[in-house]
C-alpha positions in Angstrom: 132.1 133.9 -24.2 134.1 137.0 -23.5 137.0 138.3 -25.4 139.6 137.0 -23.0 138.3 133.4 -23.3 138.4 133.8 -27.1 142.0 135.0 -26.9 142.9 132.1 -24.6 141.3 129.6 -27.0 143.3 131.1 -29.9 146.5 130.9 -28.0 145.9 127.3 -27.0 145.0 126.3 -30.5 148.2 127.9 -31.8 150.2 126.2 -29.1 148.7 122.9 -30.0 149.5 123.4 -33.7 153.1 124.2 -32.7 153.3 121.1 -30.5 151.8 118.9 -33.3 154.3 120.4 -35.7 157.1 119.5 -33.3 155.9 115.9 -33.2 156.0 115.7 -37.0 159.4 117.4 -37.1 160.7 115.0 -34.5 159.3 111.9 -36.3 160.8 113.0 -39.6 164.1 114.4 -38.5 165.1 111.8 -35.9 165.9 109.0 -38.4 167.9 111.5 -40.5 169.9 112.6 -37.5 170.5 109.1 -36.4 171.8 108.1 -39.9 174.0 111.1 -40.3 175.3 111.3 -36.7 176.2 107.8 -35.5 177.3 109.3 -32.2 173.7 110.0 -31.3 172.7 106.3 -31.8 172.7 105.7 -28.1 169.6 107.9 -27.8 167.6 106.0 -30.4 165.8 104.0 -27.7 164.6 107.1 -25.8 160.8 107.6 -26.2 160.0 111.3 -26.7 156.4 110.7 -27.7 155.2 110.0 -24.1 156.8 113.1 -22.8 155.2 115.2 -25.6 151.7 113.7 -24.8 151.9 115.2 -21.3 151.7 118.7 -23.0 149.9 118.0 -26.2 146.8 116.2 -24.8 145.7 118.8 -22.1 146.4 121.8 -24.4 144.5 120.2 -27.2 141.5 119.2 -25.1 141.2 122.7 -23.5 141.7 124.5 -26.9 139.2 122.3 -28.7 136.5 122.6 -26.0 136.9 126.4 -25.8 136.6 126.6 -29.6 133.6 124.3 -29.6 131.8 126.4 -27.0 132.1 129.3 -29.5 131.4 127.6 -32.9 129.4 124.5 -31.8 130.8 122.3 -34.7 130.9 118.8 -33.2 133.0 117.5 -36.1 135.9 119.6 -34.9 135.8 117.9 -31.5 135.5 114.5 -33.2 138.5 115.0 -35.5 140.5 116.4 -32.6 139.9 113.3 -30.6 140.8 111.1 -33.6 144.1 113.0 -33.8 144.8 112.6 -30.1 143.8 108.9 -30.2 146.3 108.3 -33.1 149.0 110.1 -31.1 148.2 108.0 -28.0 148.1 104.7 -29.9 151.4 105.6 -31.6 153.1 106.5 -28.4 151.9 103.5 -26.4 150.7 100.4 -28.1 152.2 100.8 -31.6 155.6 101.8 -30.1 155.9 98.9 -27.7 153.9 96.1 -29.5 154.0 96.7 -33.3 157.2 98.6 -34.0 158.8 101.8 -35.2 157.0 102.0 -38.6 153.5 101.7 -36.9 154.6 104.2 -34.3 155.7 106.7 -36.9 152.6 106.2 -39.0 150.2 106.8 -36.1 152.2 109.7 -34.7 152.6 111.6 -38.0 149.0 110.9 -39.0 147.8 112.0 -35.5 149.9 115.1 -35.5 148.7 116.2 -39.0 145.1 115.5 -38.1 145.4 117.4 -34.8 147.2 120.4 -36.3 144.6 120.7 -39.1 141.8 120.4 -36.6 143.3 123.1 -34.4 143.7 125.3 -37.4 140.1 124.9 -38.4 139.0 125.3 -34.7 140.8 128.7 -34.6 139.3 129.8 -37.9 135.7 128.8 -37.0 136.0 130.4 -33.5 137.4 133.6 -35.0 134.6 134.0 -37.6 131.8 132.8 -35.4 129.1 135.2 -34.1 127.5 132.6 -31.8 128.4 133.0 -28.1 127.5 129.7 -26.3 127.1 129.7 -22.6 
C-alpha cells in the first residue's frame, strides 16, 4: 500500500470519527434544545439519522477496509460493522417501531463503537509495517 492510500485511509478514519461524534452530539443535544427552545418543537419529528447514514456508512466502510488492508486485524472490521449495524438499526427499525429511547440507545452506542473502532483503525494502520496487496 503506497503512502497516498495510507493518507487517504487516515483522512477517511478521521472523517468517520467526526461524523460519529456529530451523531452523538446530535442525539445528546437535540433533547436539550427542544426543552429549552419550544419554538423548535416543530422540528422534533424530523429524522436526521437517515441523512447522516448516507455519509457515515460509505466513509466508514472505505476507511475500515483501507485500514484493514494495512494492519490485517479482522476484529477492527467486525467492531466497525457492529457499530454501523447499531446505527442502521437505530435509524430505521428502532426509530419507527420501538421508539425514541431505543433509537437513542442504538444510535449513541453505534456512534461510540464506530468512533472508537476508527480511532483504533487509524492507530493500527499508522504503526503497521505490513503492506498487504
